[in-house]
Wavefront OBJ file of the C-alpha trace (Angstrom):
o trace
v 41.413 5.551 34.387
v 41.926 6.023 38.116
v 40.174 4.395 41.024
v 39.059 1.161 39.406
v 39.421 -2.142 41.244
v 38.378 -5.457 39.724
v 38.074 -8.752 41.578
v 37.381 -11.439 39.002
v 36.334 -14.955 39.875
v 35.166 -17.927 37.848
v 31.511 -16.919 38.231
v 31.534 -13.285 39.388
v 33.071 -9.863 38.852
v 33.225 -7.256 41.614
v 34.045 -3.735 40.459
v 34.772 -0.588 42.439
v 34.905 2.652 40.497
v 34.289 6.334 41.017
v 31.341 8.166 39.420
v 33.596 9.674 36.761
v 34.564 6.217 35.488
v 31.185 4.543 35.760
v 29.910 6.148 32.552
v 32.989 4.799 30.727
v 32.677 1.316 32.208
v 28.922 0.745 31.932
v 28.807 0.256 28.147
v 31.527 -2.391 28.469
v 30.337 -4.244 31.575
v 26.561 -3.975 31.227
v 26.314 -7.325 29.431
v 28.579 -9.213 31.855
v 26.773 -11.645 34.167
v 27.130 -11.686 37.957
v 28.531 -8.192 38.445
v 28.580 -6.418 41.782
v 29.282 -2.720 41.208
v 30.524 -0.510 44.039
v 30.164 3.146 43.119
v 29.170 6.298 44.994
v 26.999 9.004 43.482
v 28.647 12.249 42.363
v 27.496 14.231 45.421
v 28.763 11.607 47.871
v 32.036 11.264 45.974
v 32.771 14.964 46.440
v 33.145 14.329 50.179
v 36.752 13.094 50.065
v 36.676 11.337 53.444
v 33.426 9.550 52.638
v 34.767 8.528 49.218
v 38.007 7.089 50.644
v 36.117 5.260 53.387
v 33.738 3.779 50.802
v 36.644 2.692 48.580
v 38.400 0.909 51.444
v 35.212 -0.758 52.703
v 34.346 -1.841 49.156
v 37.816 -3.304 48.644
v 37.617 -5.232 51.892
v 34.147 -6.538 51.075
v 35.342 -7.577 47.610
v 38.376 -9.488 48.911
v 37.676 -10.635 52.477
v 35.996 -13.945 51.645
v 38.418 -14.815 48.849
v 41.087 -17.322 49.825
v 43.455 -16.430 46.991
v 43.967 -13.132 45.205
v 46.046 -12.629 42.084
v 47.711 -9.277 41.616
v 48.993 -7.991 38.267
v 52.696 -7.476 38.596
v 55.436 -6.196 36.352
v 55.091 -5.215 32.743
v 55.304 -7.049 29.414
v 58.870 -7.796 28.401
v 60.269 -6.937 31.822
v 60.769 -9.895 34.140
v 60.836 -9.207 37.843
v 60.817 -11.458 40.851
v 57.559 -11.039 42.746
v 57.928 -9.539 46.222
v 54.719 -9.467 48.279
v 56.077 -6.571 50.321
v 55.898 -4.372 47.212
v 52.160 -5.041 47.113
v 51.861 -4.186 50.813
v 53.157 -0.693 50.007
v 50.104 0.132 47.882
v 47.817 2.471 49.882
v 44.644 0.466 49.260
v 46.392 -2.749 50.320
v 47.756 -1.004 53.429
v 44.235 0.022 54.410
v 43.326 -3.663 54.690
v 45.350 -3.907 57.910
v 43.681 -0.950 59.632
v 41.621 -2.076 62.593
v 39.088 0.688 61.890
v 37.864 -1.398 58.983
v 37.668 -4.713 60.780
v 40.552 -6.699 59.252
v 43.539 -5.844 61.425
v 45.835 -8.159 59.452
v 48.195 -7.600 56.547
v 46.645 -8.362 53.164
v 49.399 -10.778 52.142
v 49.067 -12.677 55.419
v 45.358 -13.237 54.781
v 45.510 -13.997 51.050
l 1 2 3 4 5 6 7 8 9 10 11 12 13 14 15 16 17 18 19 20 21 22 23 24 25 26 27 28 29 30 31 32 33 34 35 36 37 38 39 40 41 42 43 44 45 46 47 48 49 50 51 52 53 54 55 56 57 58 59 60 61 62 63 64 65 66 67 68 69 70 71 72 73 74 75 76 77 78 79 80 81 82 83 84 85 86 87 88 89 90 91 92 93 94 95 96 97 98 99 100 101 102 103 104 105 106 107 108 109 110 111
């Protein structure tokens, strides 16, 4: 499943997904309390620039007010030392620093 972002807190769940995935996710998440779902319609999603802009803005909205963010890292059975700069290489994380979206600071410097 591509293009799914979850921000899970003690009393909320924010989810970004694309319209292809929403039909898969809805049966699972429909009974969860305090969900904020970020998802474009199929027609809007077909406009690639609009879809990418919406994904970045959704991600920023989901994470901006959070003081700490946990990021899944590594894989079961394979120990690795965590390096925050590896996270900064992810395209969605890199978009956080773009001034066009209002943050203008590296994700790992803010969280």
